[in-house]
LOVO-304101 format. One record per residue (C-alpha): x, y, z; residue in one letter. Coordinates in steps of 0.2 Angstrom, whole numbers. Each point is the difference from the previous one (the first is absolute). Layout:
<sites>
<site xx="X" yy="Y" zz="Z" r="a"/>
...
</sites>
This chain:
<sites>
<site xx="-367" yy="500" zz="104" r="m"/>
<site xx="15" yy="-12" zz="-3" r="i"/>
<site xx="-5" yy="-15" zz="-10" r="y"/>
<site xx="11" yy="-15" zz="4" r="f"/>
<site xx="-11" yy="-14" zz="-6" r="d"/>
<site xx="8" yy="-2" zz="-17" r="n"/>
<site xx="3" yy="-18" zz="2" r="a"/>
<site xx="-19" yy="-3" zz="-1" r="a"/>
<site xx="-4" yy="13" zz="-13" r="t"/>
<site xx="10" yy="15" zz="-6" r="t"/>
<site xx="-7" yy="18" zz="3" r="w"/>
<site xx="1" yy="12" zz="-7" r="p"/>
<site xx="1" yy="-5" zz="-18" r="k"/>
<site xx="9" yy="10" zz="-14" r="p"/>
<site xx="-12" yy="13" zz="-7" r="p"/>
<site xx="0" yy="-9" zz="-17" r="g"/>
<site xx="-9" yy="-15" zz="8" r="v"/>
<site xx="-16" yy="10" zz="4" r="a"/>
<site xx="1" yy="9" zz="-16" r="e"/>
<site xx="1" yy="-17" zz="-10" r="a"/>
<site xx="-15" yy="-7" zz="10" r="v"/>
<site xx="-10" yy="16" zz="-3" r="l"/>
<site xx="4" yy="1" zz="-18" r="n"/>
<site xx="-5" yy="-19" zz="-3" r="f"/>
<site xx="-17" yy="3" zz="9" r="v"/>
<site xx="-4" yy="17" zz="-9" r="q"/>
<site xx="7" yy="-3" zz="-17" r="h"/>
<site xx="3" yy="-18" zz="-4" r="i"/>
<site xx="-12" yy="-11" zz="10" r="g"/>
<site xx="-1" yy="-14" zz="-13" r="g"/>
<site xx="3" yy="-19" zz="4" r="s"/>
<site xx="18" yy="-5" zz="-4" r="p"/>
<site xx="0" yy="-14" zz="-13" r="g"/>
<site xx="-19" yy="1" zz="-3" r="r"/>
<site xx="-8" yy="8" zz="-15" r="s"/>
<site xx="10" yy="9" zz="-14" r="g"/>
<site xx="-6" yy="17" zz="2" r="h"/>
<site xx="12" yy="14" zz="4" r="r"/>
<site xx="-2" yy="1" zz="19" r="l"/>
<site xx="2" yy="-19" zz="2" r="a"/>
<site xx="16" yy="1" zz="-11" r="v"/>
<site xx="6" yy="14" zz="11" r="e"/>
<site xx="-3" yy="-9" zz="16" r="a"/>
<site xx="9" yy="-15" zz="-7" r="n"/>
<site xx="15" yy="11" zz="-5" r="r"/>
<site xx="0" yy="6" zz="18" r="v"/>
<site xx="1" yy="-18" zz="7" r="v"/>
<site xx="14" yy="-5" zz="-13" r="y"/>
<site xx="10" yy="16" zz="4" r="d"/>
<site xx="0" yy="-6" zz="19" r="t"/>
<site xx="6" yy="-17" zz="-5" r="r"/>
<site xx="14" yy="8" zz="-10" r="e"/>
<site xx="5" yy="11" zz="15" r="a"/>
<site xx="0" yy="-15" zz="12" r="l"/>
<site xx="10" yy="-10" zz="-13" r="a"/>
<site xx="13" yy="13" zz="0" r="t"/>
<site xx="1" yy="1" zz="19" r="l"/>
<site xx="1" yy="-19" zz="2" r="f"/>
<site xx="11" yy="-4" zz="-15" r="g"/>
<site xx="-14" yy="-10" zz="-8" r="v"/>
<site xx="3" yy="-2" zz="-19" r="a"/>
<site xx="-18" yy="-3" zz="-5" r="d"/>
<site xx="-13" yy="11" zz="8" r="p"/>
<site xx="-13" yy="-12" zz="-4" r="l"/>
<site xx="7" yy="-12" zz="13" r="r"/>
<site xx="-6" yy="12" zz="14" r="i"/>
<site xx="-17" yy="-5" zz="6" r="v"/>
<site xx="-10" yy="13" zz="10" r="f"/>
<site xx="-9" yy="-6" zz="16" r="t"/>
<site xx="-9" yy="9" zz="14" r="a"/>
<site xx="15" yy="0" zz="11" r="n"/>
<site xx="15" yy="-10" zz="4" r="v"/>
<site xx="-10" yy="-13" zz="10" r="t"/>
<site xx="-10" yy="-5" zz="-15" r="e"/>
<site xx="16" yy="-1" zz="-10" r="a"/>
<site xx="8" yy="-12" zz="13" r="l"/>
<site xx="-16" yy="-10" zz="1" r="n"/>
<site xx="0" yy="-1" zz="-19" r="l"/>
<site xx="17" yy="-9" zz="0" r="v"/>
<site xx="-3" yy="-11" zz="16" r="l"/>
<site xx="-17" yy="-6" zz="-5" r="f"/>
<site xx="4" yy="-1" zz="-19" r="g"/>
<site xx="17" yy="-8" zz="1" r="y"/>
<site xx="1" yy="-12" zz="14" r="l"/>
<site xx="-8" yy="-17" zz="0" r="r"/>
<site xx="-2" yy="-13" zz="14" r="p"/>
<site xx="16" yy="-9" zz="3" r="g"/>
<site xx="10" yy="15" zz="-5" r="d"/>
<site xx="13" yy="7" zz="12" r="h"/>
<site xx="2" yy="19" zz="3" r="v"/>
<site xx="13" yy="9" zz="10" r="v"/>
<site xx="-4" yy="16" zz="9" r="t"/>
<site xx="7" yy="10" zz="15" r="t"/>
<site xx="-5" yy="5" zz="17" r="s"/>
<site xx="-1" yy="18" zz="-4" r="m"/>
<site xx="-14" yy="-1" zz="-12" r="e"/>
<site xx="-16" yy="10" zz="0" r="h"/>
<site xx="-17" yy="-9" zz="2" r="n"/>
<site xx="-3" yy="4" zz="-19" r="s"/>
<site xx="13" yy="-15" zz="-2" r="v"/>
<site xx="-3" yy="-10" zz="16" r="m"/>
<site xx="-18" yy="-1" zz="0" r="r"/>
<site xx="-2" yy="-7" zz="-18" r="p"/>
<site xx="15" yy="-12" zz="3" r="l"/>
<site xx="-8" yy="-6" zz="16" r="r"/>
<site xx="-16" yy="-4" zz="-9" r="y"/>
<site xx="9" yy="-8" zz="-14" r="l"/>
<site xx="9" yy="-11" zz="13" r="q"/>
<site xx="-17" yy="-6" zz="5" r="s"/>
<site xx="-3" yy="-6" zz="-18" r="l"/>
<site xx="16" yy="-9" zz="-1" r="g"/>
<site xx="13" yy="12" zz="-5" r="v"/>
<site xx="16" yy="-2" zz="10" r="e"/>
<site xx="7" yy="15" zz="9" r="l"/>
<site xx="17" yy="5" zz="8" r="t"/>
<site xx="2" yy="16" zz="9" r="v"/>
<site xx="18" yy="5" zz="2" r="v"/>
<site xx="4" yy="9" zz="16" r="p"/>
<site xx="8" yy="17" zz="-1" r="c"/>
<site xx="11" yy="8" zz="13" r="s"/>
<site xx="-7" yy="11" zz="14" r="s"/>
<site xx="4" yy="15" zz="-11" r="e"/>
<site xx="-11" yy="-8" zz="-14" r="g"/>
<site xx="15" yy="-4" zz="-11" r="v"/>
<site xx="-1" yy="-15" zz="-11" r="l"/>
<site xx="15" yy="-11" zz="-4" r="d"/>
<site xx="-1" yy="-5" zz="-18" r="a"/>
<site xx="9" yy="-16" zz="4" r="a"/>
<site xx="-14" yy="-5" zz="11" r="d"/>
<site xx="-12" yy="1" zz="-14" r="v"/>
<site xx="11" yy="-12" zz="-11" r="e"/>
<site xx="0" yy="-12" zz="15" r="k"/>
<site xx="-19" yy="-1" zz="0" r="a"/>
<site xx="-1" yy="-5" zz="-18" r="i"/>
<site xx="-7" yy="-17" zz="-3" r="r"/>
<site xx="-3" yy="-11" zz="-16" r="p"/>
<site xx="-18" yy="6" zz="-1" r="n"/>
<site xx="4" yy="19" zz="3" r="t"/>
<site xx="-7" yy="11" zz="-14" r="v"/>
<site xx="-1" yy="17" zz="7" r="l"/>
<site xx="10" yy="12" zz="12" r="l"/>
<site xx="-11" yy="14" zz="7" r="a"/>
<site xx="9" yy="14" zz="9" r="v"/>
<site xx="-4" yy="18" zz="4" r="n"/>
<site xx="13" yy="13" zz="-6" r="h"/>
<site xx="-2" yy="10" zz="16" r="a"/>
<site xx="-9" yy="-3" zz="16" r="s"/>
<site xx="-15" yy="11" zz="3" r="n"/>
<site xx="3" yy="-2" zz="19" r="a"/>
<site xx="18" yy="6" zz="1" r="v"/>
<site xx="5" yy="4" zz="-18" r="g"/>
<site xx="14" yy="-13" zz="-1" r="t"/>
<site xx="6" yy="-2" zz="-18" r="i"/>
<site xx="2" yy="-18" zz="-5" r="q"/>
<site xx="14" yy="-7" zz="-12" r="p"/>
<site xx="-12" yy="-3" zz="-14" r="v"/>
<site xx="13" yy="-1" zz="-14" r="a"/>
<site xx="9" yy="-14" zz="10" r="d"/>
<site xx="-16" yy="-9" zz="2" r="i"/>
<site xx="-4" yy="2" zz="-18" r="g"/>
<site xx="16" yy="-7" zz="-5" r="m"/>
<site xx="-3" yy="-15" zz="11" r="i"/>
<site xx="-17" yy="-2" zz="-8" r="a"/>
<site xx="8" yy="0" zz="-18" r="r"/>
<site xx="13" yy="-13" zz="5" r="q"/>
<site xx="-14" yy="-12" zz="6" r="h"/>
<site xx="-13" yy="4" zz="-14" r="g"/>
<site xx="-12" yy="8" zz="12" r="l"/>
<site xx="-10" yy="16" zz="-1" r="l"/>
<site xx="2" yy="15" zz="11" r="l"/>
<site xx="-15" yy="10" zz="6" r="l"/>
<site xx="4" yy="17" zz="8" r="v"/>
<site xx="-12" yy="10" zz="10" r="d"/>
<site xx="6" yy="18" zz="-4" r="a"/>
<site xx="-14" yy="9" zz="9" r="a"/>
<site xx="13" yy="10" zz="11" r="q"/>
<site xx="13" yy="2" zz="-14" r="t"/>
<site xx="-8" yy="4" zz="-16" r="a"/>
<site xx="3" yy="18" zz="-3" r="g"/>
<site xx="12" yy="2" zz="15" r="a"/>
<site xx="14" yy="-12" zz="-4" r="y"/>
<site xx="8" yy="-4" zz="-17" r="p"/>
<site xx="-8" yy="-16" zz="-8" r="i"/>
<site xx="6" yy="-8" zz="-16" r="d"/>
<site xx="-9" yy="-17" zz="-3" r="m"/>
<site xx="14" yy="-7" zz="-11" r="d"/>
<site xx="15" yy="5" zz="10" r="q"/>
<site xx="-8" yy="-6" zz="16" r="m"/>
<site xx="-6" yy="-16" zz="-8" r="h"/>
<site xx="-18" yy="3" zz="5" r="i"/>
<site xx="-13" yy="-10" zz="-9" r="d"/>
<site xx="-16" yy="7" zz="8" r="l"/>
<site xx="-1" yy="17" zz="7" r="l"/>
<site xx="-15" yy="5" zz="10" r="a"/>
<site xx="-2" yy="19" zz="3" r="f"/>
<site xx="-13" yy="12" zz="7" r="t"/>
<site xx="-4" yy="17" zz="-7" r="g"/>
<site xx="-5" yy="10" zz="16" r="h"/>
<site xx="16" yy="-1" zz="9" r="k"/>
<site xx="17" yy="7" zz="-7" r="a"/>
<site xx="-7" yy="0" zz="-18" r="l"/>
<site xx="-11" yy="14" zz="6" r="f"/>
<site xx="-15" yy="-6" zz="-8" r="g"/>
<site xx="-18" yy="-2" zz="6" r="p"/>
<site xx="-6" yy="-14" zz="11" r="q"/>
<site xx="-8" yy="-14" zz="-10" r="g"/>
<site xx="15" yy="-2" zz="-12" r="t"/>
<site xx="14" yy="-12" zz="-1" r="g"/>
<site xx="6" yy="-14" zz="-12" r="g"/>
<site xx="11" yy="-15" zz="-4" r="l"/>
<site xx="15" yy="0" zz="-11" r="c"/>
<site xx="3" yy="-17" zz="-9" r="l"/>
<site xx="17" yy="-5" zz="-4" r="g"/>
<site xx="5" yy="-9" zz="-16" r="e"/>
<site xx="2" yy="-17" zz="10" r="r"/>
<site xx="-18" yy="0" zz="6" r="v"/>
<site xx="-10" yy="-14" zz="-8" r="e"/>
<site xx="-16" yy="8" zz="-5" r="l"/>
<site xx="-8" yy="-16" zz="-3" r="d"/>
<site xx="3" yy="-5" zz="18" r="r"/>
<site xx="-5" yy="17" zz="8" r="l"/>
<site xx="-19" yy="0" zz="1" r="r"/>
<site xx="-10" yy="16" zz="1" r="p"/>
<site xx="-7" yy="5" zz="16" r="l"/>
<site xx="-16" yy="6" zz="-8" r="t"/>
<site xx="-8" yy="-3" zz="-17" r="r"/>
<site xx="-12" yy="10" zz="-10" r="g"/>
<site xx="-2" yy="14" zz="-13" r="g"/>
<site xx="17" yy="7" zz="-6" r="t"/>
<site xx="-6" yy="10" zz="-16" r="g"/>
<site xx="9" yy="-12" zz="-10" r="s"/>
<site xx="-5" yy="-16" zz="-9" r="q"/>
<site xx="-18" yy="3" zz="5" r="s"/>
<site xx="-6" yy="-13" zz="-12" r="e"/>
<site xx="8" yy="-13" zz="12" r="l"/>
<site xx="-7" yy="-7" zz="17" r="e"/>
<site xx="18" yy="-5" zz="5" r="e"/>
<site xx="12" yy="12" zz="8" r="q"/>
<site xx="13" yy="7" zz="-12" r="p"/>
<site xx="17" yy="-7" zz="2" r="d"/>
<site xx="11" yy="15" zz="-5" r="f"/>
<site xx="7" yy="14" zz="11" r="l"/>
<site xx="-6" yy="10" zz="9" r="p"/>
<site xx="-18" yy="-5" zz="-4" r="d"/>
<site xx="2" yy="-17" zz="8" r="k"/>
<site xx="1" yy="8" zz="17" r="y"/>
<site xx="-10" yy="16" zz="-2" r="e"/>
<site xx="-19" yy="-4" zz="0" r="s"/>
<site xx="-13" yy="13" zz="3" r="g"/>
<site xx="1" yy="19" zz="-3" r="t"/>
<site xx="17" yy="7" zz="5" r="a"/>
<site xx="2" yy="13" zz="13" r="n"/>
<site xx="3" yy="14" zz="-13" r="g"/>
<site xx="-1" yy="14" zz="12" r="v"/>
<site xx="12" yy="-8" zz="12" r="g"/>
<site xx="12" yy="-6" zz="-13" r="i"/>
<site xx="1" yy="18" zz="-7" r="a"/>
<site xx="5" yy="6" zz="17" r="g"/>
<site xx="12" yy="-14" zz="2" r="l"/>
<site xx="8" yy="5" zz="-17" r="g"/>
<site xx="3" yy="17" zz="6" r="a"/>
<site xx="8" yy="-6" zz="17" r="g"/>
<site xx="12" yy="-12" zz="-10" r="v"/>
<site xx="5" yy="14" zz="-12" r="r"/>
<site xx="3" yy="11" zz="15" r="f"/>
<site xx="12" yy="-13" zz="7" r="v"/>
<site xx="9" yy="-2" zz="-16" r="l"/>
<site xx="1" yy="19" zz="-2" r="e"/>
<site xx="7" yy="2" zz="18" r="q"/>
<site xx="12" yy="-15" zz="-2" r="g"/>
<site xx="-2" yy="-15" zz="11" r="i"/>
<site xx="18" yy="3" zz="6" r="e"/>
<site xx="-4" yy="17" zz="6" r="n"/>
<site xx="-16" yy="-6" zz="9" r="i"/>
<site xx="10" yy="-14" zz="8" r="r"/>
<site xx="14" yy="12" zz="6" r="q"/>
<site xx="-13" yy="13" zz="7" r="h"/>
<site xx="-9" yy="-14" zz="10" r="e"/>
<site xx="16" yy="-8" zz="6" r="q"/>
<site xx="6" yy="17" zz="7" r="m"/>
<site xx="-16" yy="2" zz="9" r="l"/>
<site xx="0" yy="-18" zz="7" r="t"/>
<site xx="18" yy="3" zz="6" r="e"/>
<site xx="-5" yy="15" zz="9" r="r"/>
<site xx="-16" yy="-8" zz="8" r="l"/>
<site xx="10" yy="-15" zz="5" r="l"/>
<site xx="13" yy="10" zz="9" r="a"/>
<site xx="-12" yy="11" zz="9" r="g"/>
<site xx="-11" yy="-14" zz="6" r="l"/>
<site xx="14" yy="-11" zz="6" r="q"/>
<site xx="6" yy="15" zz="10" r="d"/>
<site xx="-16" yy="0" zz="11" r="i"/>
<site xx="0" yy="-10" zz="16" r="p"/>
<site xx="-13" yy="-13" zz="1" r="g"/>
<site xx="-2" yy="-1" zz="-19" r="v"/>
<site xx="4" yy="-16" zz="-9" r="c"/>
<site xx="2" yy="0" zz="-19" r="v"/>
<site xx="-2" yy="-16" zz="-10" r="y"/>
<site xx="7" yy="-7" zz="-16" r="g"/>
<site xx="18" yy="3" zz="-7" r="t"/>
<site xx="0" yy="18" zz="7" r="r"/>
<site xx="11" yy="4" zz="-16" r="d"/>
<site xx="-8" yy="11" zz="-13" r="a"/>
<site xx="10" yy="-8" zz="-14" r="r"/>
<site xx="-8" yy="-17" zz="4" r="r"/>
<site xx="-18" yy="5" zz="1" r="q"/>
<site xx="-13" yy="11" zz="-7" r="t"/>
<site xx="-7" yy="16" zz="8" r="a"/>
<site xx="-10" yy="-11" zz="12" r="c"/>
<site xx="5" yy="1" zz="18" r="v"/>
<site xx="-8" yy="-10" zz="14" r="s"/>
<site xx="2" yy="4" zz="19" r="f"/>
<site xx="-8" yy="-2" zz="17" r="n"/>
<site xx="1" yy="11" zz="16" r="i"/>
<site xx="2" yy="-11" zz="15" r="k"/>
<site xx="-15" yy="-1" zz="11" r="g"/>
<site xx="-12" yy="8" zz="-13" r="i"/>
<site xx="-11" yy="-10" zz="-12" r="e"/>
<site xx="3" yy="4" zz="-18" r="p"/>
<site xx="-18" yy="5" zz="-3" r="s"/>
<site xx="1" yy="12" zz="14" r="d"/>
<site xx="16" yy="8" zz="-7" r="v"/>
<site xx="-7" yy="2" zz="-17" r="a"/>
<site xx="-16" yy="8" zz="7" r="l"/>
<site xx="10" yy="12" zz="10" r="r"/>
<site xx="11" yy="4" zz="-15" r="l"/>
<site xx="-16" yy="4" zz="-10" r="d"/>
<site xx="-10" yy="9" zz="13" r="e"/>
<site xx="14" yy="10" zz="8" r="e"/>
<site xx="13" yy="2" zz="-14" r="y"/>
<site xx="-11" yy="-2" zz="-16" r="a"/>
<site xx="12" yy="-14" zz="-5" r="i"/>
<site xx="-9" yy="-14" zz="-10" r="l"/>
<site xx="8" yy="-18" zz="1" r="c"/>
<site xx="-6" yy="-18" zz="2" r="r"/>
<site xx="2" yy="-11" zz="15" r="p"/>
<site xx="-3" yy="-19" zz="2" r="g"/>
<site xx="5" yy="-15" zz="-10" r="l"/>
<site xx="-2" yy="8" zz="-17" r="h"/>
<site xx="-8" yy="-15" zz="-8" r="c"/>
<site xx="17" yy="-10" zz="3" r="a"/>
<site xx="-1" yy="-10" zz="16" r="p"/>
<site xx="13" yy="-12" zz="-7" r="a"/>
<site xx="12" yy="15" zz="-1" r="a"/>
<site xx="-4" yy="6" zz="17" r="h"/>
<site xx="3" yy="-17" zz="7" r="r"/>
<site xx="17" yy="0" zz="-8" r="t"/>
<site xx="5" yy="17" zz="7" r="i"/>
<site xx="-7" yy="-4" zz="17" r="g"/>
<site xx="-14" yy="12" zz="1" r="t"/>
<site xx="-15" yy="-12" zz="-2" r="y"/>
<site xx="-14" yy="3" zz="6" r="p"/>
<site xx="2" yy="18" zz="4" r="r"/>
<site xx="7" yy="6" zz="-16" r="g"/>
<site xx="9" yy="16" zz="-2" r="t"/>
<site xx="-2" yy="18" zz="-4" r="v"/>
<site xx="5" yy="2" zz="-19" r="r"/>
<site xx="6" yy="16" zz="-8" r="f"/>
<site xx="-1" yy="-1" zz="-19" r="g"/>
<site xx="9" yy="14" zz="-8" r="l"/>
<site xx="-2" yy="6" zz="-18" r="s"/>
<site xx="9" yy="11" zz="-13" r="y"/>
<site xx="-12" yy="14" zz="5" r="f"/>
<site xx="6" yy="0" zz="18" r="n"/>
<site xx="13" yy="12" zz="7" r="s"/>
<site xx="14" yy="1" zz="12" r="v"/>
<site xx="-11" yy="12" zz="10" r="e"/>
<site xx="-14" yy="-12" zz="2" r="e"/>
<site xx="13" yy="-14" zz="5" r="v"/>
<site xx="7" yy="11" zz="13" r="d"/>
<site xx="-18" yy="5" zz="7" r="a"/>
<site xx="-4" yy="-19" zz="1" r="a"/>
<site xx="16" yy="-3" zz="10" r="i"/>
<site xx="-5" yy="14" zz="12" r="r"/>
<site xx="-17" yy="-7" zz="2" r="a"/>
<site xx="6" yy="-18" zz="4" r="v"/>
<site xx="12" yy="7" zz="12" r="r"/>
<site xx="-13" yy="10" zz="9" r="n"/>
<site xx="-12" yy="-15" zz="1" r="i"/>
<site xx="14" yy="-11" zz="6" r="a"/>
<site xx="6" yy="12" zz="13" r="m"/>
<site xx="-17" yy="2" zz="7" r="k"/>
<site xx="-1" yy="-18" zz="3" r="k"/>
<site xx="17" yy="-2" zz="7" r="h"/>
</sites>
């Protein structure tokens, strides 16, 4: 079996991830931040160690400014619903995932003003177009670091500089890049970094978080949920300090233990080495697919300008049929359709059919890429 659905969820995970999860269940099991007994203290240590690993990976000076969430969607919602007010203006792009678009469309119905900056047919965003969209009431720029549909990497650092020059905050959806591409919040001028744990960070599903930059006004950013935090239990008001203000309810200690192991694996391997391997595989896959008659590849078609996410179609065959044949005939697992990003597919001209998406990972090999190219060629030749 060849697993090419890593843009949705990475698999397999590094061995240490399962070991960390099992160790937490069998030997720790306490509730992080609750109680003072030895198992609760150990559980809290596991959670903090994961914050520290993430802080190292993303260049965050204070690990307590990393808030854990259930996934990147929750992290994005925390910012969009917590920071925006009726009358505010937010700028986003035509390549966003529905985790950004759906909250913004709902907030638009409540009086938040929205500008969606169009990207090129390759999914490329021009930072100058973002600056042109800024208004006097603009407060936030919301941009994905890389498209989940075609992998296009956006000029986040340039957009961050624009945000600084205009006194705005930059929210970056790093679902596709966290763990697969170098990210330094300070150097890239990112104020709010939303990430998920189950993709290139190699953690379990149900993990993610939000990194809060120093420019974020915590008094303005309202919590998405309120409740027990294990701190200031004598008060019926939500704590106002980090990370407790945004972390109500018992933490996913088991998942965070696995996430910590995944992040440490990334740090040990080196983010540049991971990027280099995935870029090499992407170059090979792009070259092979583009050489097949009847196959159309979308995006930049340049491995240096995209993640290891490659979308294509075979002329005359529905994406869902291609994916089914790849699974049933060649044991190649991938994802067809719109990938929860209809705006992106309108931008690249593949709406409403979508595409076939191959999502590669650090654990994929040259042999698997070559096998996939042969399989696509066989399917295309049988049609044409």
